[in-house]
N, C-alpha and C positions, 0 to 999 in steps of 0.2 A: 724730517727725513735721516733716515741714516747712514752716516760715513763708512768706509770701512777703512779700517784700522791698521789692519794686520792679514793677509791675504794668504790661506797655507794652500799648501799643494800643488803640483803639477808632476811632467816627466819625472822630475829630479827626485822628488818622494816618490814615487809609484815605484822607479825602477829600482831604487833605491830598496824597498821593501819585497818587490816579487823575488819569489825564491829564496828568503830571506826572515818571511815572517813567522813571528814566533807570540804564544800568550806566556803570562804567567810574569813578566818583568822586561825591564825597558831591553834587557840583552847586551849585544856589542855589535862589533862589525860584520860576522856574521850571522845573527841572528837577530830580531827585535821587534819590538811590539809598536804599534801606531806613533806614539809617543815617543820612544826610543829615536824613530828614526826622522822623527817630527827636531829633535833635537840635534843630530846631525847634520839635516840639511838648512833649517831654519838661517834665512840670510842673515835678519839681524839678530845678534845677540842677547838671550836672552825672552826675546820673543815667545820661546818654544814653552817656558816656563807659566808665561801668561796665557798661552794657547791653551793648556793643563788645566789652568785653576779657570778659564771660562764655560771649557767644555763638561767638567765637574758642574762647576754650578747651575750648566744649563741643560745638565742631562743629555748631551747628546752622544758626541764622538771620544767619552771617554777612555780613561785604561780601564771602565769595566765595560764599556763595549766592547773594545776589543778583545776584551778577557769571556766574553759571555762565549756558553758551552756552544752555542748553535753558527759563534760566528765562523767564516772562511775566509780564508787568504784571496780569495779573488776579491771579495767584497769589498777588504782591506783595501787592498789595491785599487780598485775601480774608485773608492772614495775618495784615498791619494790622488787619483792621477784628474777625476773631475775638481777638487778642490772645494774651498768655501771660503766664507769673506767672517771673520770678527769685527765687528762692526763698535763704534761708540756706544750703541747703545747696550750689547753685548758687554762690553769693560764696565759700564756704570753697574748693570744688572749685579756684577761680581763681584766689581770694587767699590761702589758708590761714589760720587760725585765728584767725589777727589783721584778718578781713573786716573787721568792727563800726567797726575804726579806722581802716580806706584806705577806708571809705564815709566816715567824716569828713571825712576830708583831701581827697577827691574834691569834697564836694560844696562843702569850706569853700573849696576854688581856685577854684570858679566862681564864687565871690561877691565874692572880693577887691576892692577898691578901688583908686583910683589909690595914694591915700594910703599903702593897706596895701605895694603891689609898691612904693613907693619907701622905705618902712622894710624892707621884707625885702632891697633894694637895700643899705642899709648893713647889714644885720646878716650878710647871705649871704655877703660880702664877705673876711669875716675866716676862712670856714670853706669857701670855695670852693674854694680847691687841695688841702687834704686829703680834703674830697669827692668831687670827682674822681677821685683815686685807688683813695677805695673805691669809686667807680662799676666799674669794674673787675671786682671780686669776682665770681665765679660763685654765685648765690645762687638759682637756679633761675627756674621759669615765671612765680611766684609774683609774686616781687619783678620780674621786666618787667614784668607785666602791671599793677601799682597803680603801680609807675613810670608807665607809660605813658598811663595814666587820668589821672590826677594833673598831668602836663604838658600833657596836652589840654585838660584844664579849664582851669586856667591860663594856657593861651594861646589860650584859644577865650576868654573874657573880655574880653583887654584893655583889659586895665584903665591900662594904662601904655605907655608906648613907648621903646625903645632899651633901654638898659643895665638897666634897672630893670625894667622887662618881663622879660628875660631871665632876672635876677635873681629873679622870682616863678616862672618857670619853674624853676629848678635850685632854689631852697625847698622847691616842691611838689614835686620829683622826690625829695630826699633823703630828707624827711618820711613818704611813703610807704616808700622804700625802707626807711626808718629802724625804723617800726610794722610792718610787712612782718615785719622778723626781732627784733621786741624782744625777744622771750623767748628768743634765740637767742643772745643776747649774756652774757658773764660776766666776770667781774673781770679773769680771768687770759688770754684770749682765748683762740683770735686773733683773734675778733671781738671787743672788748672794749665794755665797758658806756663807755668815754668814747668811741668811732668814733662809737657807736649815739647817744649825745647830742650829739657833732659834729653829726652829719648831721641831727638836729630840732633841735636850738639855736637858730638863725634863724626856723625855722617859731613853737615855741613863743614866742620873744620877744614875735611878730610877731600870732598866734591863739591862741593856748595852746595844752594840750596836746590832741592831738585823745584823741574820748569812744572807751568800748569795748576799750583795750589790756588785755591779756591778762600778768599779772606771770610770770615763770618757776614760781615757787613755786605759782601757783594750777593754771597748766598739769599740774603734775605732779602734783596732787589726782586 
């Protein structure tokens, strides 16, 4: 039986949208789409970016749904007031079996401090080139969704500027990719544990190992 992990919606979200709904972009305090409002109202930092990826993956209340030519403000506000649940099954469908660790990375990325962003800059420098080469690997939709959510959460935090902020994005992206593929790495490769550790190393140095990782041997039981 599925469990609710994130609840979306309620009066705060609906009232934020009423009279301020728009299409074609996240907007600002005066006009916003559904997901722009979720970013402003979501009580747990980072969850808005998880929600957006889940809805896009499942084809439900996504940015495309918001921007449909026939969509009305009344529909969007009614959905927001009624609300809906993001379940463990939804997260697994979007991010794969390591979804708990993806949630951990995205939520942590949304709370990075300026000092942590600077430390990530230093830690990321050594891994930057090799990690970028690994980003070119085709790991599928779960990899892409997790990296996009983590990148967006780190970017929205705005904890630092310039190179340090870029490093925070990169480190969050690398960590999300590493946790999605955690149980796929082997000693012999072609995707090795060394590759995986390279991706997640800067994140672990500053933020620690994400919670919820499932080791290969546990996955196979």
